[in-house]
C-alpha positions in Angstrom: 85.3 9.1 157.8 88.1 9.0 155.3 91.2 11.0 155.8 93.4 11.6 152.8 96.2 14.2 152.7 94.3 16.5 155.0 91.0 16.1 153.3 88.2 14.9 155.5 85.5 13.4 153.2 83.0 12.6 155.9 79.7 13.8 154.4 79.0 17.4 155.5 82.6 18.1 156.4 84.8 20.7 154.7 87.2 19.7 152.0 89.8 22.5 151.7 91.9 22.3 148.5 91.8 26.0 147.9 89.3 25.6 145.1 85.7 25.6 146.5 84.2 24.1 143.4 86.7 21.3 143.4 86.1 20.7 147.1 82.3 20.3 146.4 83.0 18.0 143.4 85.3 15.8 145.6 82.6 15.5 148.3 80.1 14.6 145.6 82.3 11.8 144.3 82.8 10.4 147.7 79.1 10.6 148.6 78.2 8.8 145.4 80.9 6.2 146.1 79.3 5.6 149.5 75.9 5.2 147.8 77.3 2.6 145.4 79.0 0.8 148.2 75.7 0.6 150.2 73.8 -0.6 147.1 76.4 -3.3 146.5 75.9 -4.5 150.0 72.1 -4.3 149.6 71.9 -6.2 146.3 74.1 -9.0 147.7 71.9 -9.7 150.7 70.5 -13.2 150.8 67.2 -12.2 152.3 66.0 -10.1 149.3 63.2 -11.3 147.1 63.9 -11.7 143.4 61.9 -8.5 142.7 63.8 -6.6 145.3 67.1 -7.8 144.1 66.3 -6.8 140.6 65.3 -3.3 141.8 68.4 -3.0 143.9 70.6 -4.0 141.0 68.9 -1.4 138.8 69.5 1.2 141.5 73.1 0.1 141.6 73.6 0.5 137.9 72.1 4.0 138.0 74.2 5.0 141.0 77.4 3.7 139.2 76.5 5.8 136.2 76.1 8.8 138.4 79.4 8.1 140.2 81.2 7.7 136.8 79.8 11.0 135.7 80.9 12.7 138.9 84.4 11.2 138.5 84.6 12.4 134.9 83.2 15.9 135.8 85.8 16.3 138.6 88.6 15.1 136.4 87.5 17.5 133.8 87.7 20.3 136.3 91.2 19.2 137.4 92.3 19.3 133.8 90.7 22.7 132.9 92.0 24.3 136.0 95.5 22.7 135.7 95.3 21.3 139.3 98.4 19.5 140.5 97.0 16.5 142.4 100.4 15.2 143.4 101.2 17.6 146.2 99.7 19.6 149.0 96.1 19.8 149.9 95.0 18.6 146.4 96.9 15.3 146.7 93.9 13.5 148.2 91.8 14.4 145.2 93.5 11.7 143.1 92.9 9.1 145.8 89.2 9.9 146.1 88.9 9.8 142.3 90.7 6.5 142.1 88.5 5.0 144.8 85.4 6.3 143.0 86.6 4.8 139.8 87.1 1.4 141.3 83.4 1.3 142.3 82.3 1.8 138.7 82.0 -1.8 137.7 78.8 -1.7 135.6 79.8 -2.3 132.0 77.8 0.6 130.5 78.9 3.1 133.2 82.5 2.0 133.0 82.4 2.4 129.2 81.0 5.9 129.4 83.6 6.9 132.1 86.4 5.4 130.0 85.3 7.3 126.9 85.1 10.6 128.8 88.6 10.0 130.3 90.0 9.2 126.9 88.6 12.6 125.6 90.0 14.4 128.6 93.4 12.8 128.3 93.7 14.3 124.8 93.6 17.8 126.2 95.6 17.2 129.3 99.3 17.7 130.1 101.7 16.7 132.8 100.2 15.7 136.2 96.7 15.7 134.8 97.7 13.2 132.1 99.3 11.0 134.8 96.1 11.3 136.9 93.9 10.2 133.9 96.3 7.3 133.0 96.1 6.1 136.6 92.3 6.3 136.7 92.1 4.4 133.4 94.1 1.5 134.9 91.4 0.6 137.4 88.9 -2.2 137.1 86.7 -2.3 134.0 88.4 0.8 132.6 91.7 -1.1 132.2 92.3 -1.6 128.5 
């Protein structure tokens, strides 16, 4: 269970930012991050056959692409709705997006996420621009 600024992101728990769509999107990002984390652990196990490792790595790449898409979709919602992720119940949204972004290490998935964030940044202002800039500073998205 992850507690961030009053948001409990344990799968099945309620996230209460005041925006029910955003709440669901945040839970989805966290769930997909957990899937990626599990697949990272699976693909690094020493007892896997080569065929199983290859399959686990393919699953991991797909899961990272889905996570990147969820991060971008949620960020897009934040921008379009003008959500301030720096204060109150929405402050934890930025942390969950950042954590999700850090798990997108697949080159193709990171490139796609980076491109989407670049596009979103163009139409953003204020706190949303800061959020996107911060997300772009992580891992493979760092330019």
